Steps between C-alpha positions, in 0.01 A plus 500: 500500500508421871701648782804335348458742212694769682736731324857385508808701417712368217824408677731219581511450876760324703446336833778461749462161660583146503472142430219323330400237246349618180193283445329680210784440251696206622543274794870576528444865583693639204410679182584375157840673542553347843642815658547864440388574147723714283342829399293452187523125527220267397235463773351171601197375309257678724701828486623467861835647590741373765421235766367446851736302728364218717334603824756500779479247783651756740262762634486760773212691663495877512697757311418769244447478130495811283307499166534769243190681384489565127634858438209737443238243595474515880190371676260777585168351614442272803122451507426186292229663295741666267416778254591476133762767540687304767432144392840363414668166575748692715227636725284188516718187470818650651345705774134430586529121469767488765233594758165418334437167335264448206245219519654341191879534489683462170727421325671183619864593435499608140211272408162673437296297740367546854723433799250379758773461764506884513129561440229556758323200351622149420294449183311649210145627570222249481243583233122455524171652393547427136847652499402830657602450862865468608567400863840563659608308809780662695762272652474663844877516520562877498464737789513880548757671722271475800479122464143493360429281205475637148136429419249508218378825651835661418464391136149643499645825641728529197210431266271766658778758497580418140139565405512836675836583328395444147161664554690815589728470199613224266858627547491401867588140414755392238321180408157637456293484180144633512252212496741250635623425857345611728214633283400156364463347850133470591561353844795460737451302814707410804390140543706437814828642643706317238266503206382770262297467178456726202211464260539659158228635268563219255722197445844610385809306394611355841870535415448873437292543820776369723799638316357854424203570726568319831875530461461861621378400849719586796399466866505826693485532887136598542527502885741790490457673163119528478482859623475846346747682729812408696315489837157425365285191578501177294223534242273258317686497166215310326311831512599675173517842664735368768705314239552829318602683816748218592647492147541881499676485838736218405576669170587826676728307733670332205565837336691605816829331411685678781291315764548146361758419767287607796135451396363210707276399212794365305618296800209256476615248246467135404813477279851398601635853546388824664598841381736660760624805307415687184678794349245718325772687320668216313254212547743270689337269754608266778302195607530288816396133521143466627528292820126416478523364140332167472527439128729258325871570542546718803771748419852413608638841405414762757538817298413547133593840370395655165772744393435788267739602227511799263641289221637167387864602538470576869315171558758297314784677693332384828490147369866495410594648834295238685261761650190350336370146532247505210492754231422574137735520205427723204541332159807716445675327790451140384853492373613545867322189633809284474682753719211494748498116503873513594417716793258247650170541315269270310252617243200380301252662270190418290250709306190595693175318433356802337617748240682822445362774279488861391144608485323733265284788614174484311379819675789727400336766290824704451577509127209263444711216634186326641366463143834386365567239764149362458609373157638147511736576214674759718542263793635234266750756362621569853531123559703458182754759611570316827809283471448262791792275424742792492351640824537162676862481393584864575270627777474168688836341419308194373305444823146540368240320297312639201141599562218526248185495704364522856614145556865445450738269320622414849360395738241348268138488604274211400283769342777643279391509133746391230491854358659629818806282474634661180527864409196610290676834434872428459734797487484667162514874425380418153192325632426796737535739205266287295231505768502881496535555119220248437264698721520851371832626634795641318785363702787745581834456671695651786475847355167482315185418699263224386170656406148384415446568127191282446251582778175311541359177634519285189747227408850643470413822683625640827188437709235684697595832656837529325504812272708559189848621593495342847843390623572240767648630828463385859673485840647167616490502886714240666651384833863612552596172665616252394734615229364231268166682473669817370699292250184337365311827482786680334535222236131512417494884487812499273341259255175700493700819444662337193143467362415866561316444824592747773531350848576712805655303779411574866628297795390481867498266792309172477245614759434828315465335156270236647285767672493761222478291183156361568181623332293314760643653821680818371301636206643857547818376322327341210641740242849499645617160372443277201686187613632404843722227632586405857512124483193279456248288684513171676245240400286287724460131476218560254662760268184676390539854370185592682560830694788569265383529139124496543323835464507675839729245661678626808846426356408630154746789551493612134123484446509228233152388386402232246146355503629170340758451771240600766285215382788255503606610853135457619498154353812398692315524825140432395547237231542125560720483191844378620672687216334834573802644682742388226276671238510816707880488522528443128307821436714691747816385318362626167336826605784650703309681775852572632847460353633173646871521589772261602447313826821533716619234731436630851833392636551488874838448661562418865777451749583140550435542874129519428314184408157343483282287271554545126136603451547808724776631272314410180204699633705816494511481121124544520540796743391293801732501801475234774757587765322285752648203315859632514773454754856606551766228500719711719482842669 
């Protein structure tokens, strides 16, 4: 998993804006239904929903666009070395990236490939030294707020701070896995102002190196940030002790949310927008077009405001009243899209290039749940009680795709195994009961608990650490927004209850569930939850499950560990076998490290007075926002 593997809330978003041509699905700019789909209607072949109108030929300069933050998932970290506990798409893609550009920008619209028109480089790295050295040449196009060029030194600055960060704690960076970037770099060199090279300890799969390792790189303003106090001198950040001091200082500044609006550190940017106001209470933020921006597509819209909402109803009310330009729709409001269209909105949605899941906690020792969930037969039983088709029809009003692995049915990756395109564990309470009864359990019902009556580690027995008389009970911790999440969780819990498995439901905000339900970053809560659900993760161009399902991976929130899968994951980046990644994903599909859940269409709706290229609206379905490409047709 790369930076694109950030946690995403399971919702249907709606963007208020304008006129564009849909290029991913058809040249005409319409979906298979050609207009506003009826609730529950058949989606197009790629599971898209709605349509993007052609880009308008009438444009203005200036104005304000408001964009709704996902309720309960407000951005809360500005320094682009983001801790695990804060590392969400909403913080990185929809907040940090407005001001700080990655070296390699992706996706391109809704297509999982690099968009070099928005990157700090125009091409993939050149490879030498027997496949061990990767050299990146910056395009020299970007500048900081003081007019100085973004340089290779600024990329090196990020690299040295990243080393200091993960040395302090692996939890200081959401994409970190011990032994990988930056640990596996033996030499990093600034060749010239526009060129930087990284030499690795061995030759790795080059696709993996760019898409997972180097994809993390972001240029940071070394001329103004390389200090250990607000008024201190600029330090030599290549000195490890200085790098640590600088990292600690910037981290402390990023923790001070109330100073985001005034701290001069955050005014030095290379992205299209500069933060002008941040509300530390509700997480809303206002951005102003960066007059010194020299990247592609200088912003035409002067003010871009992220608005915070306490729930989907308040957000949708603002859309209907015309007080919001771009916003998100909960799945429960899909049946009102026709009404919204009549009031001057367009809408389009597509599943994210990633997956949604409810993850198991393999460290929850309460009621011996860690020993129970370690048994594949139990995880299979949970999968069998999930009725995805019913959830898609009910919770998502038809606007979702089924999901059986970490790569989805839609959008399809070239690495997707055949086993991930059909359900290996189709809904069947009888099959779930069989999994339990065949492995030492006497299955109960809603009033009688299921208990282990044949303990032991042999065939047909309950498994290691599960004593005779043990029942199955755990807490299912989930995000309270969107409503679809609660519907899915409730359905699963109800079906488990029918099999004599006691599930206690506990809801909280997205940010709290993301932060608390994580054995890597928040072990103090390990015995407080057995399953958790707040959305899923977004895949990178190379959809490795490295960092996610490997032992000790930074995103391995439930503590899953399987030596066989560890070996397959290692092969995906060290092996020259072109099928290595597909073999890994096949194993993921079968072993259920998490419970894969339906992948909703992330539907964005927008006022027809907002327009821009089709790709900029498609990108929103992948949680990327590109307001620098938008314009208002009238003000």
